[in-house]
C-alpha positions as CSV (number, residue, x, y, z in Angstrom):
1,M,81.3,82.8,81.7
2,N,84.4,84.2,83.2
3,K,87.1,81.6,82.4
4,A,89.1,82.3,85.6
5,V,85.9,81.6,87.6
6,E,85.2,78.6,85.6
7,Q,88.6,77.1,86.1
8,G,88.8,78.1,89.8
9,N,85.6,76.4,90.8
10,P,84.3,73.9,88.3
11,Q,81.3,73.0,90.5
12,N,78.2,75.2,90.8
13,T,79.5,78.3,89.1
14,E,76.4,79.1,87.0
15,L,74.5,82.1,88.0
16,S,70.7,82.4,87.7
17,F,70.7,84.5,84.5
18,S,69.0,83.6,81.3
19,D,70.9,83.6,78.0
20,E,68.7,86.6,77.0
21,E,69.7,88.5,80.1
22,V,73.4,87.8,79.5
23,K,73.1,89.0,76.0
24,R,71.8,92.3,77.3
25,W,74.9,93.0,79.3
26,T,77.0,95.8,77.9
27,P,80.6,96.8,78.6
28,S,80.5,98.6,81.9
29,R,82.6,101.5,80.9
30,R,80.3,102.2,78.0
31,D,77.3,101.7,80.4
32,F,78.7,104.4,82.7
33,L,79.3,106.9,79.9
34,R,75.8,106.2,78.5
35,I,74.2,106.6,81.9
36,L,76.0,109.8,82.8
37,G,76.3,111.3,79.3
38,A,80.0,111.8,79.3
39,G,82.1,112.7,76.2
40,A,85.0,110.8,74.9
41,S,87.8,112.5,76.8
42,V,87.6,110.3,79.9
43,A,90.7,109.8,82.1
44,A,92.2,106.3,81.9
45,F,91.9,105.5,85.6
46,S,88.3,106.0,86.2
47,P,85.3,107.0,84.1
48,L,84.1,109.1,87.0
49,T,86.8,111.7,86.4
50,A,85.1,113.0,83.2
51,F,82.6,114.9,85.4
52,A,85.0,116.8,87.6
53,N,83.7,120.4,88.1
54,N,80.9,119.9,85.5
55,G,78.2,118.5,87.7
56,G,76.0,115.5,86.6
57,P,72.7,115.0,84.9
58,G,69.4,115.6,86.6
59,A,67.3,112.9,88.4
60,G,65.1,112.4,85.3
61,S,67.9,111.5,83.0
62,L,69.5,109.2,85.6
63,R,66.2,107.5,86.1
64,S,65.4,106.9,82.5
65,Q,68.8,105.4,82.0
66,L,68.7,103.2,85.0
67,V,65.5,101.6,84.1
68,Q,66.9,100.4,80.8
69,D,68.9,97.7,82.7
70,E,66.1,97.0,85.2
71,R,65.4,93.4,84.1
72,F,69.1,92.5,84.5
73,W,69.2,93.9,88.0
74,E,66.0,92.2,88.9
75,S,67.7,89.0,88.0
76,V,70.6,89.9,90.3
77,N,68.1,90.7,93.1
78,R,66.8,87.1,92.9
79,M,70.3,85.8,93.9
80,F,69.5,86.9,97.5
81,I,67.2,85.7,100.2
82,L,66.5,89.2,101.6
83,N,63.3,89.5,103.7
84,P,60.8,90.9,101.2
85,N,59.0,92.9,104.0
86,K,62.0,95.2,104.4
87,T,64.2,97.4,102.2
88,F,67.8,96.9,103.2
89,M,69.8,100.1,102.6
90,N,72.5,99.8,105.3
91,I,75.0,97.7,103.4
92,G,77.6,100.0,104.7
93,T,77.1,98.1,108.0
94,A,76.3,94.6,106.7
95,G,75.6,93.0,103.4
96,S,73.8,89.7,102.6
97,M,75.3,86.5,101.1
98,P,73.9,85.4,97.8
99,K,72.2,82.0,97.7
100,L,75.1,80.3,96.0
101,T,77.5,81.6,98.7
102,L,75.1,80.4,101.4
103,D,74.8,77.0,99.8
104,L,78.6,76.6,99.6
105,F,79.0,77.8,103.2
106,D,76.5,75.2,104.4
107,E,77.9,72.4,102.4
108,E,81.5,73.0,103.5
109,N,80.5,73.4,107.1
110,R,78.7,70.1,107.0
111,E,81.7,68.4,105.2
112,R,84.0,69.9,107.8
113,A,81.9,68.5,110.6
114,K,81.4,65.1,108.9
115,E,85.1,64.6,108.2
116,S,86.4,66.5,111.3
117,L,88.6,68.7,109.0
118,S,91.2,71.2,110.1
119,G,91.9,74.5,108.5
120,Y,95.7,74.8,108.5
121,S,96.4,76.7,105.3
122,N,97.6,80.0,103.9
123,L,94.7,79.8,101.4
124,L,97.0,80.4,98.4
125,T,94.5,78.7,96.0
126,Q,91.7,81.0,97.2
127,R,93.9,84.1,97.2
128,T,95.0,83.3,93.7
129,R,91.3,83.3,92.6
130,V,90.5,86.5,94.3
131,A,93.6,88.6,93.7
132,P,93.0,89.4,89.9
133,G,89.7,91.0,90.8
134,F,91.6,93.5,92.8
135,G,94.4,94.0,90.3
136,V,97.2,92.5,92.5
137,D,99.2,89.3,92.8
138,P,98.3,86.6,95.3
139,D,101.3,87.5,97.5
140,E,99.8,91.0,98.0
141,L,96.4,89.9,99.0
142,A,95.6,88.5,102.5
143,F,92.3,87.4,104.1
144,S,91.7,89.2,107.4
145,A,88.9,89.0,109.9
146,N,87.5,92.3,108.9
147,T,88.5,95.9,108.1
148,S,89.5,96.6,111.7
149,S,91.7,93.5,111.8
150,G,93.4,94.5,108.6
151,M,94.0,98.0,109.9
152,C,95.7,96.5,113.0
153,H,97.9,94.4,110.7
154,A,98.8,97.5,108.7
155,I,99.4,100.0,111.5
156,L,100.8,97.9,114.3
157,G,103.2,96.0,112.0
158,L,105.2,99.1,111.0
159,D,108.5,99.9,112.8
160,W,107.3,103.1,114.4
161,K,109.8,105.3,116.3
162,A,108.9,107.8,119.0
163,G,108.1,111.1,117.4
164,D,106.8,109.7,114.0
165,V,103.7,111.6,112.9
166,V,100.7,110.1,111.0
167,V,98.5,112.7,109.2
168,T,94.9,111.6,109.1
169,T,91.4,113.1,109.4
170,N,88.7,113.7,112.0
171,H,86.2,111.4,110.1
172,E,88.0,108.1,110.7
173,H,86.4,104.9,112.0
174,P,87.5,103.3,115.3
175,G,88.9,100.4,113.1
176,G,91.7,102.8,112.2
177,D,91.7,105.1,115.1
178,T,92.2,102.3,117.7
179,P,95.4,100.8,116.3
180,L,96.7,104.4,115.9
181,A,95.9,105.0,119.6
182,I,97.8,101.8,120.5
183,A,100.8,103.0,118.4
184,V,100.7,106.3,120.3
185,A,100.7,104.6,123.7
186,R,103.2,101.9,122.8
187,Y,105.6,103.6,120.5
188,G,105.2,107.3,121.1
189,I,104.0,108.3,117.7
190,E,101.9,111.4,117.1
191,V,98.7,111.8,115.2
192,S,97.8,115.0,113.4
193,R,94.1,115.3,112.3
194,I,92.7,117.3,109.4
195,A,89.2,118.7,109.9
196,L,87.2,117.6,106.8
197,P,84.6,119.7,105.0
198,V,81.2,118.3,104.3
199,G,78.6,118.8,101.6
200,N,78.8,119.3,97.8
201,N,81.1,122.4,97.7
202,Q,84.4,120.6,97.4
203,T,86.6,118.9,94.9
204,A,89.4,116.3,94.9
205,E,91.9,119.1,95.0
206,T,90.4,120.3,98.3
207,Y,91.7,117.1,100.0
208,A,95.1,117.0,98.2
209,D,95.6,120.6,99.4
210,L,94.5,119.9,102.9
211,F,97.0,117.0,103.3
212,T,99.8,118.8,101.5
213,Q,99.4,121.9,103.7
214,R,99.3,119.9,106.9
215,I,102.4,117.9,106.0
216,S,104.3,121.1,105.0
217,Q,103.2,122.8,108.3
218,L,104.4,119.9,110.4
219,R,107.7,119.5,108.7
220,A,108.3,123.3,108.9
221,S,107.9,123.0,112.7
222,G,110.5,120.1,112.8
223,K,108.1,117.2,112.9
224,R,109.0,113.9,111.3
225,V,105.9,113.0,109.2
226,R,106.0,109.3,108.4
227,A,102.6,108.2,107.1
228,M,99.2,109.2,105.8
229,M,96.0,107.4,106.8
230,W,92.6,108.1,105.4
231,S,89.2,106.5,104.6
232,S,87.9,106.1,101.1
233,P,85.0,106.5,101.4
234,T,84.5,107.9,104.9
235,Y,81.9,106.0,106.9
236,K,80.3,109.2,108.1
237,T,79.5,111.1,104.9
238,G,80.4,108.6,102.1
239,T,82.9,111.0,100.7
240,M,85.4,109.1,98.6
241,L,88.7,110.8,99.6
242,P,90.3,110.9,96.3
243,L,92.7,107.9,96.0
244,V,94.8,109.1,93.0
245,E,95.2,112.6,94.4
246,L,96.1,111.4,97.9
247,M,98.5,108.8,96.6
248,N,100.2,111.6,94.6
249,V,100.6,113.5,97.9
250,A,102.0,110.5,99.7
251,K,104.5,109.7,97.0
252,A,105.6,113.3,96.6
253,N,106.3,113.4,100.4
254,E,107.7,109.9,100.5
255,L,105.1,108.7,103.1
256,I,103.6,105.3,103.9
257,S,100.0,105.2,102.6
258,I,97.3,103.5,104.7
259,C,93.7,103.4,103.4
260,D,90.8,102.3,105.5
261,G,88.8,100.9,102.5
262,A,86.1,99.2,104.5
263,H,83.5,100.0,101.8
264,L,85.6,99.4,98.6
265,P,85.5,95.7,98.0
266,G,82.2,94.9,96.3
267,M,81.3,98.6,95.7
268,M,84.2,99.9,93.6
269,A,86.2,98.2,90.8
270,L,89.8,99.3,91.6
271,N,93.2,98.1,90.5
272,Y,95.3,98.4,93.7
273,A,98.6,97.6,92.0
274,N,98.0,100.7,89.8
275,L,97.0,102.8,92.7
276,G,100.2,101.9,94.6
277,M,99.0,102.3,98.2
278,D,101.0,100.5,100.8
279,F,98.0,99.2,102.7
280,M,94.2,98.9,101.9
281,S,92.0,97.1,104.4
282,G,88.4,96.3,103.3
283,A,85.4,94.4,104.5
284,G,84.3,91.1,103.1
285,H,80.9,91.2,104.7
286,K,79.7,94.6,103.5
287,W,79.4,95.4,99.9
288,Q,81.2,92.3,98.9
289,C,78.4,90.2,100.5
290,G,80.6,87.5,102.0
291,P,80.3,86.1,105.5
292,G,80.9,88.0,108.7
293,S,84.5,87.9,110.1
294,T,86.0,88.2,106.6
295,G,88.1,91.0,105.1
296,I,90.4,91.8,102.2
297,L,93.8,93.2,103.0
298,V,96.0,94.4,100.2
299,I,99.7,95.0,101.1
300,R,102.0,96.5,98.5
301,N,104.7,93.8,98.1
302,K,106.4,95.0,94.9
303,I,107.9,98.2,93.6
304,R,106.1,99.3,90.5
305,A,105.9,102.5,88.5
306,S,102.7,103.3,90.3
307,N,104.7,103.7,93.5
308,P,108.5,103.7,93.2
309,L,109.0,104.3,97.0
310,P,110.8,101.5,98.9
311,L,108.5,99.0,100.6
312,P,108.0,100.1,104.2
313,K,109.6,98.0,106.9
314,W,106.8,95.9,108.4
315,F,106.4,92.9,110.7
316,P,103.5,90.5,111.0
317,I,101.6,90.8,114.3
318,H,98.9,88.1,114.1
319,T,100.2,84.9,112.4
320,S,101.6,81.4,112.8
321,S,104.0,81.9,110.0
322,F,107.2,83.9,110.4
323,P,109.6,82.9,107.6
324,T,113.3,83.9,107.9
325,A,112.9,86.4,105.1
326,A,110.3,88.2,107.2
327,Q,112.3,88.5,110.4
328,S,114.1,91.7,109.5
329,G,110.9,93.4,108.5
330,V,112.6,94.4,105.2
331,R,111.0,93.5,101.9
332,T,112.8,93.9,98.6
333,A,111.4,95.0,95.2
334,T,111.1,91.4,94.1
335,S,108.9,90.2,96.9
336,T,111.2,88.6,99.4
337,F,108.3,86.6,100.8
338,D,104.6,86.0,100.4
339,V,103.2,88.7,102.7
340,G,99.7,87.6,102.0
341,S,100.4,84.2,103.2
342,V,102.0,85.4,106.5
343,V,99.0,87.5,107.3
344,T,96.4,84.9,106.3
345,S,98.1,82.0,108.2
346,C,97.0,82.0,111.8
347,G,96.4,78.5,113.2
348,S,93.5,76.5,112.0
349,L,91.3,78.8,109.8
350,H,87.5,78.5,109.4
351,T,88.0,77.6,105.7
352,P,84.2,77.4,104.9
353,M,84.0,81.0,105.8
354,F,86.8,82.1,103.5
355,N,85.7,79.9,100.7
356,A,82.3,81.5,100.9
357,L,84.0,84.9,100.6
358,V,85.8,83.6,97.5
359,K,82.5,82.5,96.1
360,A,81.0,85.9,96.5
361,C,84.1,87.4,94.9
362,D,83.6,84.9,91.9
363,I,80.0,86.1,91.5
364,W,81.2,89.8,91.4
365,D,83.9,89.0,88.9
366,E,81.4,87.1,86.8
367,I,78.8,89.9,86.8
368,G,81.6,92.5,86.3
369,R,83.0,94.7,89.1
370,K,82.8,97.8,87.0
371,K,79.2,97.0,86.0
372,I,78.3,96.8,89.7
373,E,80.2,100.0,90.6
374,T,78.5,101.8,87.7
375,Y,75.1,100.7,88.9
376,D,75.7,101.4,92.6
377,L,77.1,104.9,91.9
378,T,74.4,105.8,89.4
379,L,71.7,104.8,92.0
380,S,73.5,106.9,94.5
381,A,73.7,109.9,92.1
382,Y,69.9,109.5,91.5
383,L,69.3,109.5,95.2
384,K,71.4,112.6,95.7
385,E,69.5,114.4,93.0
386,R,66.1,113.4,94.5
387,I,67.3,114.7,97.9
388,T,68.4,117.9,96.2
389,E,65.0,118.4,94.6
390,R,63.1,118.0,97.9
391,W,65.4,119.4,100.5
392,G,68.0,121.4,98.6
393,V,71.7,120.7,97.9
394,T,72.8,122.3,101.2
395,R,71.2,119.3,103.1
396,L,73.8,116.9,101.5
397,Y,76.8,116.0,103.6
398,S,78.1,113.9,100.7
399,P,79.5,115.5,97.6
400,K,77.7,114.8,94.3
401,D,79.3,117.0,91.5
402,D,82.9,115.9,91.6
403,P,82.8,112.2,90.6
404,R,86.2,111.6,92.1
405,L,84.5,112.1,95.5
406,V,81.4,110.0,95.1
407,S,80.5,106.6,96.5
408,A,77.4,104.6,97.0
409,L,76.9,106.0,100.5
410,T,74.8,109.1,100.9
411,S,74.5,111.2,104.1
412,F,72.1,114.1,104.5
413,N,70.0,116.1,107.0
414,P,66.3,115.1,106.5
415,F,64.7,117.3,109.1
416,H,62.1,120.0,108.4
417,N,63.9,122.1,110.9
418,P,67.6,121.9,109.9
419,A,68.7,122.5,113.5
420,D,67.3,119.1,114.4
421,V,70.3,117.5,112.9
422,L,72.0,118.3,116.3
423,D,69.5,116.1,118.1
424,S,70.9,112.6,118.4
425,A,67.6,111.2,119.9
426,K,65.5,112.6,117.0
427,S,67.9,111.3,114.4
428,T,67.7,107.8,116.0
429,A,63.9,108.1,116.1
430,F,63.9,108.9,112.4
431,V,65.8,105.7,111.6
432,T,63.4,103.7,113.8
433,R,60.3,105.1,112.2
434,M,61.6,104.6,108.6
435,L,61.7,100.9,109.4
436,N,58.5,100.6,111.4
437,D,56.0,103.2,109.9
438,Y,56.3,102.5,106.2
439,P,55.5,99.4,104.0
440,K,58.6,97.4,103.3
441,G,60.3,99.3,106.0
442,F,63.6,100.9,105.2
443,V,66.8,99.7,107.0
444,I,69.0,102.7,107.2
445,R,71.2,104.3,109.9
446,N,72.4,107.5,111.3
447,V,75.9,108.6,112.1
448,N,77.6,111.5,114.0
449,V,79.6,113.9,111.9
450,P,82.0,116.5,113.2
451,V,81.4,119.7,111.2
452,I,83.8,122.6,110.9
453,G,82.4,125.6,112.8
454,S,79.9,123.6,114.8
455,E,80.6,122.9,118.5
456,R,78.4,119.8,118.4
457,D,78.4,116.8,116.1
458,H,75.6,116.6,113.5
459,Y,73.5,113.4,113.4
460,V,72.8,112.7,109.8
461,I,71.0,109.9,108.0
462,R,73.2,107.5,105.9
463,I,71.9,105.4,103.0
464,S,73.5,102.7,101.0
465,T,72.5,101.9,97.4
466,H,73.6,98.5,96.1
467,L,73.1,95.9,93.4
468,W,69.8,94.6,94.8
469,H,68.1,98.0,94.8
470,S,66.0,99.6,92.1
471,V,64.9,103.0,91.0
472,S,61.6,102.5,92.6
473,D,63.2,101.6,95.9
474,V,64.9,105.0,95.8
475,D,61.7,106.7,94.9
476,R,59.8,105.1,97.8
477,L,62.6,105.9,100.2
478,V,62.6,109.6,99.2
479,D,58.8,109.9,99.5
480,A,58.9,108.2,102.9
481,M,61.7,110.4,104.2
482,W,59.9,113.5,103.0
483,D,56.7,112.4,104.6
484,L,58.4,111.5,107.9
485,S,60.3,114.8,108.0
486,K,57.0,116.7,107.9
487,K,55.5,114.5,110.6
488,M,58.5,115.0,112.9
489,A,58.6,118.8,112.3
């Protein structure tokens, strides 16, 4: 049992794992190397980097390794009350709370009603429990309403000046694009968008070069570039815009760094203090499987070696706490004030909701965030290899061979006639029929993708692989999609 979890919530912390199952757990880093067959020379930041430019193993090897841990993940699956008549593979839109989280949510809502409780709090105790799982201190972690809320906090709290330029991409979510548009209208900033490539023929260096070149071009023309904003991963293709490489670009150019990390909490095991980004806004209700209307917002509040740049001037925009130290917008290297508290505090909070999010985070910490990341990404790698076998690698809109770019989201063109990817109605029909025409119908989604060289968006299918899925789920999905693609030809 994780001692931090045990001490943080002494009641009802036991998960539904037998002693035998727990004994079968192996260190997640070793798991990943075993599953993907890496050598010993793995970069310290992420085991994924060992595979840069080398490609990965085939579907058969991935499958044989995944099934070795099948009993453990079956036990994890039993933690959820998912409808057994459906196969839920759209976690990128919405997750599902585990039973223990649901129980706590229900109990606390009833207690709140019974005792007519208020929620005036900065949730320091809860933030203290959650922060270590994200590699930051409690003052650097805030609870927000969702990713979009966190992006508004990040972008609209900065002291923009007319003419400031934000370099971003054409694959951003409205959660980030909307506060940018507000800043354009209100402060007169400018937005410069980089057209992103799609598919497997790209590397992490591709993105670093794209941002570097755009920043250089803008500055050469006299523009005042102030910030970078990007999504990791993008919600359209699941491409993990490379955090380390883009942070190197931001630091080299002395820019504010803003990451739409909607899909990061619960999918990826990242240390945000080591990454050094100024803002990361993630969802609590997606891969982290907390309640709706919850989010994780990380705000850099200390100067560390990972990012020696001064903390950007920033003001809270949605709060009932405005300490004197915050009123200049300036933060010192030694954390002038608890920025996480200022963001979290906003009137009477619905504390059962955030306590349920904390419970979900406890469960992830107990299983092991790296172990979950390993499983999610390996299932995704297996899915991409199966798609490549049936449709060919050119059908992928998500990269698979540079591990710095992979996530547990997979987007591809499933149509027998490749040109049908331009047909929005046909793409929507594909999603509907995958749910209705097959046993244990598949809940997936489609998404529009701007593609370089195409006058029209492509409407691709997007699939999420998470901790309640199995190899057989992926096999059934691929067989069903192949069958449907022939029927819709």
